[in-house]
C-alpha positions as CSV (number, residue, x, y, z in Angstrom):
1,M,101.1,-110.1,-311.7
2,I,103.2,-107.1,-311.3
3,H,102.1,-104.4,-314.0
4,I,105.0,-102.2,-314.9
5,K,103.7,-98.5,-315.3
6,S,104.4,-96.5,-318.2
7,E,105.8,-93.3,-318.0
8,K,102.7,-91.5,-318.7
9,E,101.1,-93.4,-315.6
10,L,104.1,-92.6,-313.7
11,E,103.4,-88.7,-314.3
12,R,99.8,-89.0,-313.7
13,M,100.7,-90.3,-310.4
14,R,103.4,-87.7,-309.6
15,V,100.9,-85.1,-310.4
16,A,98.2,-86.5,-308.1
17,G,100.7,-86.7,-305.5
18,R,101.9,-82.9,-305.7
19,I,98.1,-82.2,-305.7
20,T,97.7,-84.1,-302.9
21,A,100.3,-82.3,-301.0
22,L,99.1,-79.0,-301.9
23,A,95.5,-79.9,-300.3
24,R,97.1,-81.4,-297.5
25,K,99.1,-78.1,-296.9
26,A,95.8,-76.1,-297.3
27,A,94.3,-78.4,-294.7
28,A,97.0,-78.0,-292.1
29,D,97.4,-73.9,-292.9
30,A,93.5,-73.8,-292.1
31,V,93.7,-75.5,-288.5
32,H,93.2,-72.8,-286.2
33,P,90.6,-72.5,-282.9
34,G,87.3,-71.4,-284.2
35,V,87.5,-72.9,-287.5
36,T,85.2,-75.9,-288.2
37,T,85.9,-79.3,-290.4
38,E,83.2,-77.8,-293.0
39,E,85.1,-75.1,-293.6
40,I,88.7,-76.7,-293.8
41,D,87.0,-79.4,-296.2
42,R,85.7,-76.4,-298.2
43,I,89.2,-75.1,-298.3
44,V,90.6,-78.3,-299.1
45,R,88.0,-78.9,-302.0
46,K,88.5,-75.5,-303.3
47,T,92.2,-75.9,-303.5
48,I,91.7,-79.5,-305.2
49,E,89.3,-77.8,-308.1
50,V,91.3,-74.8,-309.0
51,T,94.4,-76.7,-309.7
52,D,94.5,-77.1,-313.7
53,I,95.9,-80.8,-314.0
54,D,96.2,-80.4,-317.6
55,N,99.0,-77.3,-317.2
56,Y,100.2,-78.6,-313.8
57,N,104.1,-79.1,-313.2
58,A,106.6,-79.0,-310.7
59,Q,107.6,-74.9,-310.9
60,T,103.4,-74.0,-310.5
61,Q,103.6,-76.2,-307.5
62,A,106.6,-74.8,-305.9
63,V,105.4,-71.3,-306.7
64,V,101.9,-72.3,-304.9
65,M,103.8,-74.0,-302.0
66,M,105.7,-70.7,-301.4
67,T,102.7,-68.7,-301.2
């Protein structure tokens, strides 16, 4: 059976995708010679933790991606 997602569920999925994109960018930006995987993990975890999910929107994401 196919479950058709509600608009609320779809928006949550969009937000999760945006946060994932931020975390992946943070990881990619952190990769340099001498940086350990533990440091990269810490950076990615912090990126996810500081993202305010309740007030997150595409405009916030765009600003963060530019910095």
